[in-house]
N, C-alpha and C positions, 0 to 999 in steps of 0.2 A: 879816473877809475882806479881802484886798487883791488886786484885779484892776486893774492900772494899764494903761490903753489907751495905745498908741503916741502918740496925738495929745495926751495929757495929761501926758506926761513932760517934766520940766524939761530944757532944753538949756543947757549952759554951755561956755565956750571956755578951758580951763585952760592952754593953751599956744598959740602961734602955729600956725595951720594944723591945729589939733586941736579938734573939737567933740565933746561927749559928752552922751549922755542918761543919766538916773539912774532906771532902772525898779524898783529895789528899794533900800530904805535906811530909816533911822529916819523920814524925812520922809514916806515912803509907807506906814508902818505896820509895817514889818519890825522885828523885835527882835534878830535874830541874824545877818543877812546884809546886805551892801551889794554892789550890782551896778552897773557902768557899761558903756555900749555906745558906743565911741569910733570916730569917723571921722577918719583921718589922711590928710592931703593928701600928694601925692608930695613927698619931701624934708623934710617936717615930722617933728618928733621929740616923744617923751615923754622928758624928761631923765632921766639916771641918778639913782636915788633908792632909798630903802628904807623900810619900814614896821616900826618897832621893836616894835609891839605885836600884829602879825598876820602871817600869811603871805598871799600874794596870787597868784591864779591868773589867767593871761592866755590867752585862746583866740582864735586867728586865724580869723575867719569868712570874710574875703576879702582877697586882696592878698598882697604880698611885703614882709616886714619884716625888717630887720637888728636883731638883739637883742644886748645885752650883759647877760649874767646872771652874777653872781658873777665878773666879769671874763672869762668865757667868751663868745667871739664866735660867733654862729650865725645862719644864715638860716632864717627861718620862712616858711611858706607856708600857704594855706588848709588848716584841719584840724589844724595843729600847736598845741601848747600848751607853756607854761612855768609853773612855780610858783616863786615866790621865797619861801624861808623867812623867818621874821621876822629883820629886820635885814640881810638879804641885798640888795646893790645890783642894780638892774636898769633898763634903759632900752631904748627902742624907736625906730627910724627907718623911715619908709616908703621902702624902696629901689626901689620899683617905679614904673611910669608912670601907674598907676591909683590911685584912692582905696583905702585899706586899712581894714578894720573889725576892731576888737579888742574883745572882751568880757572884762570884769575882774570877778572875784568875790572878795570878801573875807568870811571867817567872822567878821566883826566889823562893827559899824555905824559905828564912828568910828576908822578907821585913822590912825595917826600917819604923817607924811610928813617925811623929811629929805632934802635934795638934796646930792650931792657928786660929785666926779670919779671916773670908774672908774680902776682901777690898770692895770698892765701886762697884756697878754693872758695868760689862763691856759692852761697846757698840759695834756696828758693827756686822759683820757676825760671825756666830758661827764657831769655829774651826772644821776641818774635822774629829777630834776624837770624836765629838758628833754625833751619828749616829741614826736617826730615821729609824725604820723598812722600812717605805715608801720610803726611799732614796736607799734601798738595792734591787738590781735586782736579782730575782731568776733565777737559771739556772739548767740544768740537767747534772751532771757529769757522770752518767752511767744510765742504764735502771731502770725505776720505782724509781727514787730518785730525790728530789729537794733540792738544795743547796742554802744557803744564807751566803755569806762571809761578816761577820759583822765587822771584824777587821783585817787589814794586813798593809803591807808597804804602799799601796796606800792611806790609811787614817792616816798615820802618825806613825804607830807602828814601834818600833825599834827591838823587839824580841817577837812579839805575833802574832799568827794566831788563830783566833776565828771564828768558823762557827757553823751553824745549819744545820743538814741534816734530811730531812724527808723521811724515808724509807717506800714505799708502800709494801704490802705483796709480798714476793718472791724477794726483791731487796737485793743485796749483794755488799758491797764495794770491789774493787779488792784487793785480798790479797797482802800484801807488808810488807816491813820493812823500818825503818829509821835508816841509818848507824851511825848517829851523835846524834840524839836527841830522847827523849822519847815522847810518845803521851798519853794524857789523854782523855778517851772517857766516857762522862757523860750521862747516859740514863735518859731522863726527861719525857718520855711518851712511853707507849707500852712495848713490850717484844722483846729483841734481843737474838741472840746467838752470843757469842764472840769466836773467834778462837785465841789461844795462843800456838804458836809452834806446831800446829796440833791438840791441844786439844780443844774441843767444850764445852763451858760453858754458861749457861743461864745468861742473864743480865736484871734486872727489874729496874723500876723507882727508881731513887735515888741511884742506884749502880754506882760505879766508877771503870773503868777498865783502868790501866795504863801499857803500854807496853814499856819495856826498849829499848834502842838503840840496833839495831841488831836483834830484836826479830820478827819473822814472826807473823802477826796478821791480823784480819779483824773483822768486825761485819756484820751480816746479819739478815733479818727479816723473820723468819720461821712461823710467826704467820698469822692470818687472818685479823689483824688490823693494822692501821698505827703505826710506831714507830718513835720516835724523839731522836736524839743524838746530843750532843755538842762535837765535836772534838776539842781539845785544844793542841796547839804546842807552845813551848818556843823558837820559831824562826819565822821569817816572811816568809821564803820560805823553807818549810820542804823538805829535800832531800828524795826521795822515790824510792825504788827499788821493782818491781813487782816480785811475786813468783808464782809458779804453785801449786794450792791447790783446792780442791772441797770438800763441806761439805758432811758428812754422814747424818746429820739431814735432813729429808724430807722437801722440800720447797713446798709451796702451789701452786696449779695449776694456 
């Protein structure tokens, strides 16, 4: 099991004005996923680059970002997402006056990186892998939960499923396991309880929970406030097998 607490995550500074944590990757025990959580200062940039061996998904948690993706220029705001297919150039600049926060997910533990200059601005419609939050329909997968499917095969992904789940108090994801792939669950707001093979473990903002293939797991909100999770899968259609399990932690009425 990998639960990496916020305080234990390694912080690096890959570019001037950019610091990032690494809540999931080969160093943390993950075998199929790498995740970064970057803070970008006003005016600072992640330069234009590409990953030849994997796609990369970027989710704006906070702030305003000017992005270039495959030479398309676009303004991103909190809740927006872009996915860069393998070999596709992309870069980001904090265009706002406040710190911006960007979560990156790779369905690969060792992404290649090559830097180069963007071309002339692309015209025409934006590709489907540039996803404003306003274009994502919310739905209810189970009681007291709202889901936003930000990236999957319908938007051009080859091996990424990236969602946001808003758990109201008392909501629990159906206990399950994935026979072929691991799942990374990133707490970004509120407090969860995570279940790993029957053990119940608290999960707080910034904590990352990675369940290996074949391991029973779930998360639930036993608090009295909203809790928000990013479930991340290194496949577009995760195979899921349900299991019978009930929490011992008291749930709110």
